[in-house]
OpenMM code with the backbone's topology and positions (N, CA, C; nanometers):
from openmm import Vec3, app, unit

residues = "MET ALA GLY GLN ALA GLY ARG LEU ILE LEU ALA ALA ALA LEU SER PRO LEU LEU LEU ALA ALA GLY PRO ALA ALA PRO ASP PRO VAL ARG ALA LEU ALA GLY ARG TYR SER GLN HIS PHE GLN ASN GLY THR VAL ASP GLY ASP THR TYR TRP SER ASP ASP VAL VAL GLU ILE VAL PRO VAL ASP ALA ARG HIS ALA TYR VAL ARG ILE GLU THR ASN PHE PHE ASN GLY HIS SER CYS SER LEU SER GLY VAL ALA ALA ALA GLU ARG ALA SER ILE ILE TYR ARG GLU PRO ALA SER GLY VAL THR GLY GLY ALA CYS VAL MET THR LEU ARG ARG ARG GLY ALA LYS LEU SER PHE THR ASP ASN ASN GLY GLY CYS GLN SER TYR CYS GLY ALA ARG GLY GLY PHE ALA GLY GLY GLU LEU PRO TRP SER SER ARG ARG PRO ILE ARG TYR MET ALA ARG LEU LYS SER SER ASP THR TYR ARG ALA ALA LEU THR GLU TRP ARG THR GLY LYS ALA ARG".split()
positions = [
    Vec3(17.6547, 8.2718, -3.1553),
    Vec3(17.7182, 8.2197, -2.9983),
    Vec3(17.7491, 8.3154, -2.9177),
    Vec3(17.8342, 8.4637, -2.9885),
    Vec3(17.8510, 8.5500, -2.9212),
    Vec3(17.7175, 8.6191, -2.8486),
    Vec3(17.6042, 8.5864, -2.9074),
    Vec3(17.4851, 8.6388, -2.8269),
    Vec3(17.4506, 8.5287, -2.7015),
    Vec3(17.4683, 8.4296, -2.6913),
    Vec3(17.4820, 8.3282, -2.6275),
    Vec3(17.5868, 8.3766, -2.5160),
    Vec3(17.6736, 8.3924, -2.5377),
    Vec3(17.7705, 8.3641, -2.4439),
    Vec3(17.7709, 8.5527, -2.3623),
    Vec3(17.7386, 8.6373, -2.4141),
    Vec3(17.7054, 8.7633, -2.3481),
    Vec3(17.5618, 8.7148, -2.2720),
    Vec3(17.4895, 8.6499, -2.2897),
    Vec3(17.3124, 8.6118, -2.2019),
    Vec3(17.4049, 8.5908, -2.1160),
    Vec3(17.4720, 8.4520, -2.0945),
    Vec3(17.5679, 8.3687, -1.9876),
    Vec3(17.6101, 8.4876, -1.9009),
    Vec3(17.7129, 8.5564, -1.9186),
    Vec3(17.8054, 8.6576, -1.8531),
    Vec3(17.6729, 8.7812, -1.8024),
    Vec3(17.5723, 8.7848, -1.8747),
    Vec3(17.5180, 8.9470, -1.7589),
    Vec3(17.4044, 8.8014, -1.6887),
    Vec3(17.3577, 8.7319, -1.6941),
    Vec3(17.2968, 8.6144, -1.5862),
    Vec3(17.3897, 8.6157, -1.5000),
    Vec3(17.4929, 8.5832, -1.4976),
    Vec3(17.6212, 8.5548, -1.3572),
    Vec3(17.6342, 8.6659, -1.3325),
    Vec3(17.6532, 8.8294, -1.3956),
    Vec3(17.6424, 8.9300, -1.3618),
    Vec3(17.5284, 8.9475, -1.2459),
    Vec3(17.3978, 8.9191, -1.2852),
    Vec3(17.3204, 8.9632, -1.2062),
    Vec3(17.2977, 8.8662, -1.1105),
    Vec3(17.2956, 8.7510, -1.1175),
    Vec3(17.2851, 8.6268, -1.0232),
    Vec3(17.2954, 8.6933, -0.8600),
    Vec3(17.3993, 8.7560, -0.8395),
    Vec3(17.4285, 8.7954, -0.6612),
    Vec3(17.2915, 8.8860, -0.6303),
    Vec3(17.2702, 8.9612, -0.7293),
    Vec3(17.1652, 9.0801, -0.7239),
    Vec3(17.0551, 9.0133, -0.6826),
    Vec3(17.0330, 8.9204, -0.7825),
    Vec3(16.8914, 8.8733, -0.7683),
    Vec3(16.9076, 8.7818, -0.6174),
    Vec3(16.9866, 8.6753, -0.6015),
    Vec3(17.0172, 8.6092, -0.4899),
    Vec3(16.9482, 8.6828, -0.3373),
    Vec3(17.0312, 8.8484, -0.3298),
    Vec3(17.0783, 8.9065, -0.2397),
    Vec3(16.8904, 8.9811, -0.2009),
    Vec3(16.8213, 8.9842, -0.2925),
    Vec3(16.7318, 9.0586, -0.2910),
    Vec3(16.6130, 8.9933, -0.1854),
    Vec3(16.6728, 8.8432, -0.2192),
    Vec3(16.5395, 8.7169, -0.1288),
    Vec3(16.4411, 8.7395, -0.1835),
    Vec3(16.3483, 8.6448, -0.1313),
    Vec3(16.1696, 8.6253, -0.1875),
    Vec3(16.1302, 8.7497, -0.1518),
    Vec3(16.0532, 8.7266, -0.2291),
    Vec3(15.9051, 8.8308, -0.2478),
    Vec3(15.8934, 8.8470, -0.1070),
    Vec3(15.8293, 8.9827, -0.0307),
    Vec3(15.7320, 9.0494, 0.0797),
    Vec3(15.6257, 8.9270, 0.0809),
    Vec3(15.6023, 8.9149, 0.1854),
    Vec3(15.4564, 8.8581, 0.2273),
    Vec3(15.3762, 8.9438, 0.2051),
    Vec3(15.2658, 8.9309, 0.1360),
    Vec3(15.1056, 8.9936, 0.0854),
    Vec3(14.9871, 8.9752, 0.1254),
    Vec3(15.0224, 8.9851, 0.2879),
    Vec3(14.9080, 8.9526, 0.4022),
    Vec3(14.7509, 9.0020, 0.3535),
    Vec3(14.7769, 9.1193, 0.3031),
    Vec3(14.5851, 9.1251, 0.2424),
    Vec3(14.5654, 9.0762, 0.1432),
    Vec3(14.5691, 9.0317, 0.0463),
    Vec3(14.5816, 8.9510, -0.0988),
    Vec3(14.6036, 8.7948, 0.0063),
    Vec3(14.7105, 8.7629, 0.0690),
    Vec3(14.6684, 8.6140, 0.1225),
    Vec3(14.5439, 8.5742, 0.2406),
    Vec3(14.5269, 8.6368, 0.2994),
    Vec3(14.4182, 8.6579, 0.3985),
    Vec3(14.2779, 8.6706, 0.3418),
    Vec3(14.2426, 8.7397, 0.2077),
    Vec3(14.1297, 8.7914, 0.1952),
    Vec3(14.0377, 8.6446, 0.2088),
    Vec3(13.9291, 8.7313, 0.2079),
    Vec3(13.8061, 8.6113, 0.2341),
    Vec3(13.7275, 8.6105, 0.3286),
    Vec3(13.6107, 8.5196, 0.3370),
    Vec3(13.5083, 8.4820, 0.4426),
    Vec3(13.5450, 8.3989, 0.5136),
    Vec3(13.5701, 8.3481, 0.6599),
    Vec3(13.5990, 8.2434, 0.6982),
    Vec3(13.4768, 8.2469, 0.8169),
    Vec3(13.4584, 8.1213, 0.8351),
    Vec3(13.3103, 8.0788, 0.8925),
    Vec3(13.3490, 7.9608, 0.9881),
    Vec3(13.2602, 7.9436, 1.1142),
    Vec3(13.2444, 7.8460, 1.1731),
    Vec3(13.1087, 7.8639, 1.2310),
    Vec3(13.0026, 7.7331, 1.2133),
    Vec3(12.8883, 7.7014, 1.2252),
    Vec3(12.9014, 7.5845, 1.3744),
    Vec3(12.8161, 7.5749, 1.4636),
    Vec3(12.8515, 7.5467, 1.5894),
    Vec3(12.7438, 7.5387, 1.6896),
    Vec3(12.7118, 7.4277, 1.7733),
    Vec3(12.5894, 7.4624, 1.8715),
    Vec3(12.6470, 7.4753, 1.9953),
    Vec3(12.5559, 7.5958, 2.0182),
    Vec3(12.6058, 7.7006, 2.1399),
    Vec3(12.4507, 7.6322, 2.2915),
    Vec3(12.4759, 7.6987, 2.4001),
    Vec3(12.3754, 7.7005, 2.4661),
    Vec3(12.3792, 7.8007, 2.5837),
    Vec3(12.2939, 7.7470, 2.6627),
    Vec3(12.2002, 7.8801, 2.7661),
    Vec3(12.2428, 7.8128, 2.9135),
    Vec3(12.2544, 7.8809, 3.0140),
    Vec3(12.2655, 7.8319, 3.1020),
    Vec3(12.1511, 7.7788, 3.1597),
    Vec3(12.0531, 7.7680, 3.0805),
    Vec3(11.8849, 7.6845, 3.1553),
    Vec3(11.9609, 7.5667, 3.0884),
    Vec3(12.0145, 7.5130, 3.0177),
    Vec3(12.0536, 7.3959, 2.9600),
    Vec3(11.9700, 7.3831, 2.7731),
    Vec3(11.9022, 7.5283, 2.7488),
    Vec3(11.8527, 7.5278, 2.6062),
    Vec3(11.9826, 7.5305, 2.5103),
    Vec3(11.9941, 7.4545, 2.3653),
    Vec3(12.0646, 7.4700, 2.2392),
    Vec3(12.0395, 7.5429, 2.1795),
    Vec3(12.1170, 7.6075, 2.0727),
    Vec3(12.1158, 7.6724, 1.9323),
    Vec3(12.2039, 7.6970, 1.8796),
    Vec3(12.2127, 7.7028, 1.7763),
    Vec3(12.3218, 7.7320, 1.6805),
    Vec3(12.3610, 7.8686, 1.6682),
    Vec3(12.5317, 7.8904, 1.6392),
    Vec3(12.5546, 8.0212, 1.6350),
    Vec3(12.6762, 8.0015, 1.5181),
    Vec3(12.7214, 8.1233, 1.4678),
    Vec3(12.8223, 8.1071, 1.3398),
    Vec3(12.9332, 8.2190, 1.3777),
    Vec3(13.0537, 8.2128, 1.3640),
    Vec3(13.1623, 8.2984, 1.4250),
    Vec3(13.1766, 8.3298, 1.2314),
    Vec3(13.2245, 8.4360, 1.2258),
    Vec3(13.2694, 8.4906, 1.1191),
    Vec3(13.3504, 8.5588, 1.0860),
    Vec3(13.4745, 8.5791, 0.9999),
    Vec3(13.5817, 8.7053, 0.9887),
    Vec3(13.5530, 8.6817, 0.8086),
    Vec3(13.5558, 8.8007, 0.7955),
    Vec3(13.5728, 8.8756, 0.6458),
    Vec3(13.6545, 8.9721, 0.6773),
    Vec3(13.7769, 8.9440, 0.5354),
    Vec3(13.8917, 9.0595, 0.5130),
    Vec3(13.8745, 9.0911, 0.4153),
    Vec3(13.8780, 9.1954, 0.3452),
    Vec3(13.8402, 9.2965, 0.2036),
    Vec3(13.9590, 9.3664, 0.2065),
    Vec3(14.0391, 9.3518, 0.0833),
    Vec3(14.1585, 9.4695, 0.0601),
    Vec3(14.0791, 9.5555, 0.0092),
    Vec3(14.1399, 9.6630, 0.0488),
    Vec3(14.1312, 9.8077, 0.0667),
    Vec3(14.2035, 9.8783, -0.0476),
    Vec3(14.3066, 9.8439, -0.0418),
    Vec3(14.4578, 9.8529, -0.1063),
    Vec3(14.5459, 9.7575, -0.0650),
    Vec3(14.6849, 9.8167, -0.1513),
    Vec3(14.7844, 9.7261, -0.1336),
    Vec3(14.8202, 9.7094, -0.0359),
    Vec3(14.7852, 9.7647, 0.0804),
    Vec3(14.8115, 9.7119, 0.2307),
    Vec3(14.7325, 9.7391, 0.3326),
    Vec3(14.6271, 9.7434, 0.3105),
    Vec3(14.5136, 9.7813, 0.3824),
    Vec3(14.4237, 9.6453, 0.3502),
    Vec3(14.3751, 9.6101, 0.4827),
    Vec3(14.2146, 9.5776, 0.4409),
    Vec3(14.1268, 9.5523, 0.5732),
    Vec3(14.0268, 9.5439, 0.5181),
    Vec3(13.8706, 9.5975, 0.5942),
    Vec3(13.8596, 9.4484, 0.6749),
    Vec3(13.8482, 9.4624, 0.8206),
    Vec3(13.8087, 9.3600, 0.8935),
    Vec3(13.7065, 9.3404, 0.9675),
    Vec3(13.6050, 9.2547, 0.9436),
    Vec3(13.5076, 9.2297, 1.0415),
    Vec3(13.4887, 9.0855, 1.1266),
    Vec3(13.5005, 9.1063, 1.2370),
    Vec3(13.5108, 8.9728, 1.2975),
    Vec3(13.3591, 8.9746, 1.3913),
    Vec3(13.3262, 8.8791, 1.3968),
    Vec3(13.1303, 8.8289, 1.4573),
    Vec3(13.1701, 8.6748, 1.5050),
    Vec3(13.2011, 8.7036, 1.6596),
    Vec3(13.1789, 8.5629, 1.7171),
    Vec3(13.1050, 8.5786, 1.8350),
    Vec3(13.0783, 8.4361, 1.8650),
    Vec3(12.9753, 8.3941, 1.9925),
    Vec3(12.9831, 8.3523, 2.0676),
    Vec3(12.9366, 8.3237, 2.1749),
    Vec3(12.9907, 8.2427, 2.3324),
    Vec3(12.8315, 8.1981, 2.4157),
    Vec3(12.8542, 8.1669, 2.4623),
    Vec3(12.7859, 8.0801, 2.6201),
    Vec3(12.6873, 8.1930, 2.6194),
    Vec3(12.5335, 8.1876, 2.6245),
    Vec3(12.4160, 8.2618, 2.6757),
    Vec3(12.4440, 8.3685, 2.6221),
    Vec3(12.4536, 8.3415, 2.4645),
    Vec3(12.4005, 8.4447, 2.3766),
    Vec3(12.4851, 8.6049, 2.3604),
    Vec3(12.6228, 8.6102, 2.4489),
    Vec3(12.7125, 8.6720, 2.4146),
    Vec3(12.7574, 8.6724, 2.2972),
    Vec3(12.8369, 8.7921, 2.2592),
    Vec3(12.8984, 8.7701, 2.1579),
    Vec3(12.9805, 8.9180, 2.1520),
    Vec3(13.1194, 8.8752, 2.0440),
    Vec3(13.2100, 8.9913, 2.0346),
    Vec3(13.1691, 9.0605, 1.8820),
    Vec3(13.2002, 9.1706, 1.8344),
    Vec3(13.1785, 9.2357, 1.7553),
    Vec3(13.3028, 9.3716, 1.7015),
    Vec3(13.3512, 9.3416, 1.6109),
    Vec3(13.4326, 9.4360, 1.5829),
    Vec3(13.5057, 9.4248, 1.4322),
    Vec3(13.4842, 9.5598, 1.4220),
    Vec3(13.5420, 9.6216, 1.2543),
    Vec3(13.6004, 9.7429, 1.2102),
    Vec3(13.6733, 9.6909, 1.1405),
    Vec3(13.7589, 9.7983, 1.1166),
    Vec3(13.8667, 9.7822, 0.9646),
    Vec3(13.9423, 9.9311, 0.9586),
    Vec3(14.0945, 9.8869, 0.8564),
    Vec3(14.2171, 9.8259, 0.9239),
    Vec3(14.2300, 9.7247, 0.8637),
    Vec3(14.3936, 9.6646, 0.9512),
    Vec3(14.5244, 9.6896, 0.8494),
    Vec3(14.6280, 9.7168, 0.9028),
    Vec3(14.7266, 9.7399, 0.7908),
    Vec3(14.7994, 9.6305, 0.8056),
    Vec3(14.8784, 9.6168, 0.6759),
    Vec3(14.9897, 9.4843, 0.6746),
    Vec3(15.1150, 9.5005, 0.7440),
    Vec3(15.1390, 9.4235, 0.8380),
    Vec3(15.2972, 9.4029, 0.8582),
    Vec3(15.3339, 9.3004, 0.8936),
    Vec3(15.4369, 9.2696, 0.7875),
    Vec3(15.5094, 9.1096, 0.7321),
    Vec3(15.3996, 9.0385, 0.7278),
    Vec3(15.3918, 8.9093, 0.7926),
    Vec3(15.3012, 8.8367, 0.7339),
    Vec3(15.1705, 8.8101, 0.7912),
    Vec3(15.1171, 8.9364, 0.8708),
    Vec3(14.9873, 8.9557, 0.9588),
    Vec3(14.9478, 9.0953, 0.9072),
    Vec3(14.7849, 9.1220, 0.9462),
    Vec3(14.7002, 9.2524, 0.9280),
    Vec3(14.6998, 9.2710, 1.0372),
    Vec3(14.7249, 9.4254, 1.1084),
    Vec3(14.7107, 9.4330, 1.2293),
    Vec3(14.6038, 9.5849, 1.2427),
    Vec3(14.4909, 9.5697, 1.3638),
    Vec3(14.3616, 9.6698, 1.3209),
    Vec3(14.4278, 9.7482, 1.4470),
    Vec3(14.4552, 9.8825, 1.4381),
    Vec3(14.5005, 9.9330, 1.5505),
    Vec3(14.3662, 10.0489, 1.6057),
    Vec3(14.3109, 10.0513, 1.6756),
    Vec3(14.1839, 10.1539, 1.7077),
    Vec3(14.2390, 10.3035, 1.7334),
    Vec3(14.1522, 10.3772, 1.6101),
    Vec3(14.2618, 10.5636, 1.6514),
    Vec3(14.2180, 10.5676, 1.8069),
    Vec3(14.2803, 10.7063, 1.8290),
    Vec3(14.2526, 10.7063, 1.9512),
    Vec3(14.1288, 10.8375, 1.9908),
    Vec3(14.0690, 10.7590, 2.0682),
    Vec3(13.9229, 10.8052, 2.1411),
    Vec3(13.9485, 10.8890, 2.2317),
    Vec3(13.9942, 10.8936, 2.3396),
    Vec3(14.0118, 10.9863, 2.4453),
    Vec3(13.9719, 10.9176, 2.5763),
    Vec3(13.9375, 10.7444, 2.5434),
    Vec3(13.8599, 10.6463, 2.6087),
    Vec3(13.9894, 10.6460, 2.7253),
    Vec3(13.9929, 10.6359, 2.8486),
    Vec3(14.1135, 10.5789, 2.9355),
    Vec3(14.1327, 10.3654, 2.9012),
    Vec3(14.2437, 10.3355, 2.9316),
    Vec3(14.2813, 10.2118, 2.8957),
    Vec3(14.3285, 10.1780, 2.7792),
    Vec3(14.3844, 10.0935, 2.7513),
    Vec3(14.4274, 10.0499, 2.6285),
    Vec3(14.3868, 10.0373, 2.4826),
    Vec3(14.4062, 10.0930, 2.3872),
    Vec3(14.3366, 10.0816, 2.2834),
    Vec3(14.3252, 9.9460, 2.2200),
    Vec3(14.2428, 9.8851, 2.1343),
    Vec3(14.2312, 9.8125, 2.0822),
    Vec3(14.3244, 9.7655, 1.9503),
    Vec3(14.3910, 9.6700, 1.9626),
    Vec3(14.4984, 9.6124, 1.8782),
    Vec3(14.4534, 9.4620, 1.8504),
    Vec3(14.4317, 9.4502, 1.7007),
    Vec3(14.3600, 9.2858, 1.6884),
    Vec3(14.4879, 9.2368, 1.5804),
    Vec3(14.5518, 9.1190, 1.5792),
    Vec3(14.6344, 9.0640, 1.4725),
    Vec3(14.5549, 8.9900, 1.3927),
    Vec3(14.5770, 8.9576, 1.3032),
    Vec3(14.4957, 8.8610, 1.1649),
    Vec3(14.5645, 8.7709, 1.1435),
    Vec3(14.6028, 8.6743, 1.1379),
    Vec3(14.7204, 8.6001, 1.0528),
    Vec3(14.6854, 8.4311, 1.0353),
    Vec3(14.7588, 8.3875, 0.9454),
    Vec3(14.7540, 8.2270, 0.9185),
    Vec3(14.8279, 8.1758, 0.9722),
    Vec3(14.7606, 8.0587, 1.1127),
    Vec3(14.8651, 7.9914, 1.1780),
    Vec3(14.8527, 7.8220, 1.1449),
    Vec3(14.8756, 7.7993, 1.0649),
    Vec3(14.8881, 7.6447, 0.9621),
    Vec3(14.7315, 7.6409, 0.9169),
    Vec3(14.6985, 7.5320, 0.9652),
    Vec3(14.5723, 7.4938, 0.9700),
    Vec3(14.4400, 7.5972, 0.9704),
    Vec3(14.4639, 7.7397, 1.0464),
    Vec3(14.4138, 7.8002, 1.1302),
    Vec3(14.4402, 7.9759, 1.0539),
    Vec3(14.2755, 8.0219, 1.0670),
    Vec3(14.3263, 8.1927, 1.0824),
    Vec3(14.3121, 8.2075, 1.2282),
    Vec3(14.4270, 8.3279, 1.2364),
    Vec3(14.4514, 8.3343, 1.3935),
    Vec3(14.3937, 8.4882, 1.4060),
    Vec3(14.2959, 8.5237, 1.4785),
    Vec3(14.2863, 8.6746, 1.5900),
    Vec3(14.2892, 8.6899, 1.6867),
    Vec3(14.3865, 8.8231, 1.7670),
    Vec3(14.4053, 8.7589, 1.8849),
    Vec3(14.4268, 8.9097, 1.9247),
    Vec3(14.3721, 8.9278, 2.0514),
    Vec3(14.3637, 9.0652, 2.0940),
    Vec3(14.4890, 9.0868, 2.2020),
    Vec3(14.6304, 9.1855, 2.0947),
    Vec3(14.7206, 9.1924, 2.1649),
    Vec3(14.7345, 9.2386, 2.2794),
    Vec3(14.6376, 9.3100, 2.3263),
    Vec3(14.7043, 9.3598, 2.4841),
    Vec3(14.5480, 9.4261, 2.5313),
    Vec3(14.4639, 9.3350, 2.5263),
    Vec3(14.3419, 9.3211, 2.5884),
    Vec3(14.2510, 9.4164, 2.5607),
    Vec3(14.2564, 9.5362, 2.5033),
    Vec3(14.2106, 9.6624, 2.4705),
    Vec3(14.0499, 9.6506, 2.3920),
    Vec3(14.0800, 9.5346, 2.3240),
    Vec3(13.9791, 9.4536, 2.2715),
    Vec3(13.7940, 9.4231, 2.3353),
    Vec3(13.8271, 9.3966, 2.4486),
    Vec3(13.7447, 9.3515, 2.4810),
    Vec3(13.5904, 9.4200, 2.5471),
    Vec3(13.6368, 9.5747, 2.5194),
    Vec3(13.5073, 9.6511, 2.5244),
    Vec3(13.3957, 9.5879, 2.3956),
    Vec3(13.4435, 9.5196, 2.2743),
    Vec3(13.3567, 9.4903, 2.1923),
    Vec3(13.3169, 9.3986, 2.1967),
    Vec3(13.3103, 9.2984, 2.3413),
    Vec3(13.2610, 9.2190, 2.3448),
    Vec3(13.1478, 9.1728, 2.4868),
    Vec3(13.0874, 9.0686, 2.4997),
    Vec3(12.9666, 9.0974, 2.6098),
    Vec3(13.0549, 9.0138, 2.7283),
    Vec3(13.0157, 9.0178, 2.8121),
    Vec3(13.0695, 8.9855, 2.9653),
    Vec3(13.1186, 8.7995, 2.9018),
    Vec3(13.0653, 8.7497, 2.8110),
    Vec3(13.1378, 8.5745, 2.8419),
    Vec3(13.2164, 8.5927, 2.7038),
    Vec3(13.2403, 8.6702, 2.6526),
    Vec3(13.3145, 8.6614, 2.5309),
    Vec3(13.4103, 8.7494, 2.5554),
    Vec3(13.5471, 8.6976, 2.4139),
    Vec3(13.6643, 8.7387, 2.4410),
    Vec3(13.7456, 8.7002, 2.2879),
    Vec3(13.8257, 8.8054, 2.2867),
    Vec3(13.9187, 8.7950, 2.1118),
    Vec3(14.0453, 8.6731, 2.1556),
    Vec3(14.0695, 8.6732, 2.2804),
    Vec3(14.2047, 8.5745, 2.3538),
    Vec3(14.1849, 8.4116, 2.2735),
    Vec3(14.3062, 8.4434, 2.1633),
    Vec3(14.2989, 8.2816, 2.1235),
    Vec3(14.1686, 8.2693, 2.0162),
    Vec3(14.1476, 8.3624, 1.9400),
    Vec3(14.0279, 8.3076, 1.8371),
    Vec3(14.1122, 8.2933, 1.7022),
    Vec3(14.0527, 8.1975, 1.6939),
    Vec3(14.0762, 8.1053, 1.5926),
    Vec3(13.9495, 8.0460, 1.4864),
    Vec3(13.9527, 8.0500, 1.3487),
    Vec3(13.9101, 7.9799, 1.2703),
    Vec3(13.9648, 7.8928, 1.1845),
    Vec3(13.8774, 7.7468, 1.1486),
    Vec3(13.9655, 7.7035, 1.0576),
    Vec3(13.9881, 7.7574, 0.8884),
    Vec3(14.1206, 7.7399, 0.8678),
    Vec3(14.1752, 7.7917, 0.7115),
    Vec3(14.0925, 7.7665, 0.6078),
    Vec3(14.0223, 7.5871, 0.6460),
    Vec3(13.9534, 7.5634, 0.5435),
    Vec3(13.8414, 7.6470, 0.5081),
    Vec3(13.7534, 7.6966, 0.5599),
    Vec3(13.6444, 7.7449, 0.5788),
    Vec3(13.6787, 7.8587, 0.4803),
    Vec3(13.7569, 7.9121, 0.4623),
    Vec3(13.8042, 8.0262, 0.3427),
    Vec3(13.7377, 8.0182, 0.2238),
    Vec3(13.6247, 8.1292, 0.1647),
    Vec3(13.5530, 8.1346, 0.0574),
    Vec3(13.5689, 8.2471, -0.0002),
    Vec3(13.5623, 8.2699, -0.1065),
    Vec3(13.5428, 8.4015, -0.1456),
    Vec3(13.4425, 8.5317, -0.1164),
    Vec3(13.4348, 8.6074, -0.0838),
    Vec3(13.3370, 8.6565, -0.0713),
    Vec3(13.2407, 8.7187, -0.2034),
    Vec3(13.1131, 8.6899, -0.2095),
    Vec3(13.0083, 8.6702, -0.3168),
    Vec3(12.9180, 8.7654, -0.2974),
    Vec3(12.8843, 8.8667, -0.1751),
    Vec3(12.8056, 8.9507, -0.1522),
    Vec3(12.8677, 9.1090, -0.1467),
    Vec3(13.0087, 9.1027, -0.2145),
    Vec3(13.1011, 9.2272, -0.1755),
    Vec3(12.9649, 9.3482, -0.2847),
    Vec3(12.9122, 9.3761, -0.3268),
    Vec3(12.8570, 9.4691, -0.3475),
    Vec3(12.7704, 9.5157, -0.2252),
    Vec3(12.6873, 9.4186, -0.1542),
    Vec3(12.6300, 9.4316, -0.0775),
    Vec3(12.6710, 9.4788, 0.0719),
    Vec3(12.7990, 9.3839, 0.0984),
    Vec3(12.9145, 9.4502, 0.2117),
    Vec3(12.9790, 9.5958, 0.1728),
    Vec3(13.0152, 9.6081, 0.1001),
    Vec3(13.0432, 9.7165, 0.0925),
    Vec3(12.9725, 9.8844, 0.0580),
    Vec3(12.8412, 9.8524, 0.0366),
    Vec3(12.7491, 9.9562, 0.0729),
    Vec3(12.7212, 9.9510, 0.2287),
    Vec3(12.7439, 9.8394, 0.2894),
    Vec3(12.6920, 9.8596, 0.4498),
    Vec3(12.7261, 9.9811, 0.5483),
    Vec3(12.6649, 9.9933, 0.6249),
    Vec3(12.7151, 10.1327, 0.7225),
    Vec3(12.8392, 10.0766, 0.8102),
    Vec3(12.8784, 9.9464, 0.8371),
    Vec3(12.9399, 9.8986, 0.8664),
    Vec3(13.0977, 9.9425, 0.8173),
    Vec3(13.1117, 9.9178, 0.7066),
    Vec3(13.2309, 9.8689, 0.6021),
    Vec3(13.2168, 10.0324, 0.5891),
    Vec3(13.1222, 10.1225, 0.5657),
    Vec3(13.1338, 10.2648, 0.5099),
    Vec3(13.1879, 10.3395, 0.6569),
    Vec3(13.1444, 10.2765, 0.7843),
    Vec3(13.2227, 10.3833, 0.9097),
    Vec3(13.3590, 10.3390, 0.9116),
    Vec3(13.3720, 10.2378, 0.8781),
    Vec3(13.5306, 10.1397, 0.8832),
    Vec3(13.6268, 10.2809, 0.8097),
    Vec3(13.6017, 10.2531, 0.7255),
    Vec3(13.6927, 10.3300, 0.6337),
    Vec3(13.6673, 10.5085, 0.6457),
    Vec3(13.5794, 10.5623, 0.6971),
    Vec3(13.5834, 10.6667, 0.7445),
    Vec3(13.6969, 10.7055, 0.8471),
    Vec3(13.6424, 10.5988, 0.9265),
    Vec3(13.7462, 10.6056, 1.0918),
    Vec3(13.8900, 10.5959, 1.0251),
    Vec3(13.9363, 10.5024, 0.9252),
    Vec3(14.0822, 10.4722, 0.9056),
    Vec3(14.1011, 10.6385, 0.7629),
    Vec3(14.0536, 10.6450, 0.7482),
    Vec3(14.0963, 10.7634, 0.6545),
    Vec3(14.1048, 10.9213, 0.7468),
    Vec3(14.0165, 10.9107, 0.8380),
    Vec3(14.0066, 11.0222, 0.8745),
    Vec3(14.1070, 11.0266, 1.0918),
    Vec3(14.1280, 10.9238, 1.0808),
    Vec3(14.2342, 10.8474, 1.2072),
    Vec3(14.1371, 10.8519, 1.3254),
    Vec3(13.9794, 10.8966, 1.3213),
    Vec3(13.8982, 10.9414, 1.3734),
    Vec3(13.8476, 10.8366, 1.4766),
    Vec3(13.8022, 10.7598, 1.6338),
    Vec3(13.7125, 10.6605, 1.6468),
    Vec3(13.5252, 10.6831, 1.5934),
    Vec3(13.4993, 10.6018, 1.6139),
    Vec3(13.3860, 10.6059, 1.5854),
    Vec3(13.2966, 10.6345, 1.6907),
] * unit.nanometer
topology = app.Topology()
chain = topology.addChain("A")
for resn in residues:
    res = topology.addResidue(resn, chain)
    for name in ("N", "CA", "C"):
        topology.addAtom(name, app.Element.getBySymbol(name[0]), res)
């Protein structure tokens, strides 16, 4: 009986501390990890049609960082292509382009879940240089339901794109 009473007293004493701690902080690196895609019919100014795929890959690098690759396609063959290592901030991961000495705003891309979508947003217009004339990252999103595990991880991690992104992140120098 004394053992049970002691456990109850201990539980009562610790309850305020546990409640004050609140819920665990979000882990966007693991929560967002995977491959998202959308296959759609695209077109040209001549009226021709063709199929395109928009793809986002998110791969954990460590507990607070993830490799991100975004490939989007637009009318008349224009596209956007961005890759780098993003940092976890609240429920998002944010890619911040290292200083390059080029005038204009640096690329800042935020990725997060918004309801049934993975949202990726060019925060300041600085990512436009990664796009063709008819492309842009403003309001980018892919269906959350398209999320899949990345089954080609060895090939992805040996790619030039992945290795360059990690080098950029480790050195803080733009490619």
